[in-house]
C-alpha positions, 0 to 999 in steps of 0.5 A: 369267862365263857360261862358268864358270857353264855349266861348273859346271852341266855338272859338276853334272849328274852324280849327287850323293848326298843327305846321309847318312840322307836315303834313310831319310827319303824312305823314311819319306815314301813310307810316309806319315810324314804321316797325310794325303797331301794335305798334299804339295800344301799344302807345294808351293803354300806354297813357290810362294806364298813364291817369288811373295812374294819376287819381288814384294818384290825387284821393288820395288827392282828392277822389271826382275826382273818381265821385263815379266810382272807376273802372279803366280800359281800353276798346277796342271796335271794330265796324265792321259796322262803321269800327271804333276801340274805345280805352277808359279809365276812367282816368284823362281826358283832358280839351280843352286847354290840347287837343290842347296843347297835340295833336296839338303840336308834341313833342313841336317841328314841325321843319324840323330838328325834322322831319329829325331826325325822318326820319333817326331814326324811333325808336325815335318816341315814345321817342319824345312823339309822339306815339299818332300820330301812330294812323294815320298809320291805321286811316283816321280820329281820334276823341278824346272825353275827359272830365277832372276829376272834370269838367263838360265840355267835348270836342272832338278833330278831325283830318284827319291828313292832317294838321289841327284839331278842338276842339269843345264842346261835351256833355254827356261824361264820365270821361276820354278819348275815342279815335275813330279810323276810320280805313283805308281799309287796317287796317280792321284786327284791327276789329277782336277780335283775332288780338286785343288779339294778340297785347295786349298779345304781347305788353301790357300784363303787364299793371296793369289795366284791358284791356277789349275787348267789342266784340260781346258778353260781355266785357272780360279781355284780359291781365293778369294785372300782373305788370312784376316787381312784378313777381319773376325773374324766372317767366319772360322770356327774351322776356317779358323783351324785350317787357316791355323794349320796352314800357319804352324806345320805342326801338325795341332792347333787353336791354343790361343788366336786373336788377330784384330783390326784396329788403326785410328788413327795406324797401321792394320794387321791382326793375326792371331796364334795361340798353339799348344797344344803346344811348338814344337820350336825353342822354346829355340833360342838365337837366340830368333827370333820367328815372326810374318810382316810384310806391307805392303799384303799384300806379304810383307816378312819373317818375322823382323821381331821384331814381338814380344819374344823371350819371346813367340817361340812366337806364330805369325801375320801382321801386315799394315801399311797405312802402312809403305813397301813398300821397307822393307828388313830392315835398316831394320826394327829402327829403323823408328818405325812398326814400333816403334809396332806392336811395342809395341801388339801386345805389349801386346795379346797380354798383355791377351789372356792376362789375359782368357783367364786370367779367362774360360777358366782351363783354356785359359790353364792349358794355355798357361802349362804349356807356355809359362810358362818362356818368358813368365817371361823377360819378367820379367827383360828387359822391365821396362816390362811386368813388372806386366802379366806379373805379372798373368798369371804362375802359380806353384806353392807349398808348398801350392797350384798355378797361383796368381797373386801376387795370390792369394799376397798375399791369404793372407799371415800376420799380420806377414808382410812378404815374398813368400818363395820358394825356387829349385831345379833340381828341383820334387820336391827343392824341395818336400822342402827343409829350408830350408822347415821353419820356414815350414811350421811357421808355415803360411807359403806359399813360392813354388817357383821351379824354372825356370832363368829364375826365379833371374834375374828374382827377383833384379831384381824389386823386389817385388809390391804393396809386398811384396819377394821374399825367398829362404828359402835366403839370409841369416837367416830373419826368422820371429820375428814370425810365430807358429808352430803348434807350439813349435820344437824349437830353443827346447828347445836348450842354447844355450851347448852349441850355440854351442860346437858351432858353434865346433867345426864352424867349426874342423873344416870350415874353407874348406868353409863360409863360416860355421856358425850356429844356424838359425831355419828348421829344425824337423825336419832337423839341418842345411841350407845357405844363402848370405849373398851376393848370389846364391842357390846355384841361380843360382851353380850355373847360372852356374858351368856357363857357361865365360865367366861367371867365377862359381864356387860359393861356400862355403855357410853351414851352419846347424844345428838346435840342438833336433835330438837329433843336434845336442844329442848332438854338442854334449855330445860337443864339451863333454865331449871337445873338438872332435876328437871331432866332426870326422867328424860335422861333415864327414858333416853337411855332406855330408848337407846337400849331398846334400839339395840334389841335389849330389854329395859332393865326396870320396866316399872320405872320406865312405865312410871317415867313415861306416864309422868312425861305424858301427863306433863305434856298432855295434862 
């Protein structure tokens, strides 16, 4: 087995190419993709800290990995004569394969699209897991010496950042990883003790492991090694929160909201959570994994413990338990009762902090909701237990107002209004001009405009709010008779028998293209509109029909006609005088018009064009 591994290592000493486009990315690193070059040290120290955390966690089950050396610290060693800066740790280390996989594949992607994304948004560098490569901003050559804990074989990864790297055997290595940076001439200040101390204090003072500086004298610790989440709330400044948030999120911006407290009682744990002010690149990742780190007695356990529900996955931070066992495996996390208690309590606390923020700092919460509202609303669909809490913080746009709560909506109900009216749509602008809204606007009835994809799902399962059910203005028949209109609807001026005759004619002409044709109570200005009578509204049907395995197809709609509209009245007379055949083209054109008003493409463009030309020839010929 050892012989085979040695042979593989010898083979891997040959130059290997980085993934495609990595050369471009490294070139961008050298030319300061980061606005502040100091962050290269932050990234390397953060990686070293993670390696120490992983070793400490794995050593709980396998103490032999410590090799009788339980000292877990990070050492910085500048060498002015050699012009090198060395960052070493006694952590978990890497094998030859891990060196190739982790350092030869940038973020598992070397595509041009990835490089373009990085170029457009430099703050994404760390988020894509490529912070290590920031070393090439200050180094012309990087060597990574590493020996995996529990193994006798060491290896060295070497690259000048020009497109290739090598992995070769290396003898007499201590456990862990040692990174040697051969500094460029313009980076010589990173050989000075004062500069290294300044960077560590600014970016890495919170690191729980000692960071030792091996200068000209004895090694000395240059960080406080005090986990920021273990300090009391009053001891941590806004600037320190910003720095730690930057470590967690790789964002240069301050968090929009900080949640910092210690829970005591049946469970004791420290919580430090941040709500970003900008959208993370992976907000809509299909796996919807959270970004909260779980520690037990300051021992890192996992960063994917699902400590918050998926609809709060954008919240970054740390939860450190004083009670859970240190040998808690990742597999046990999902069913551990202590984790369940913490998960429930912290989720409730986050939502209560949202409510408090909305009440005391409305502009701050407006910013949070603008960025994360579509994600938070996923909870309205999947978290029945907290739906009322979510309704308290949810904000909505309507036909007359922006950023209102459901309580605001209920407070302004019209006399005899018995429902919360809403319209789902895929485009906010099209929603505002939808003909289905006309009858409601004529009565000053406010309608919620739900234009996020998740809206079509949660609103179907929500029973209502404050005793008022949710009712779609584009589904079923309109129940507006009891609400007084500002102006008498044109429909009241219609010839009902003639309109009924036109309805029959349209039904015959349109056939399977529609499920029904009827006189509308919701239209005042437009001639026609589409509605659904089924359990789903048309927006949800369209969303589901795009999913190959949903088994849902868009059903034939109901065509509603405005009996008081001049065009409909003229067609009704034609239908009476000349029979249904004279309105064939008009029926199809009006149906196509209704589809277009919903933003849909006409099913048969050629037929539409021919009918339109025929009508125009008749009118102008």
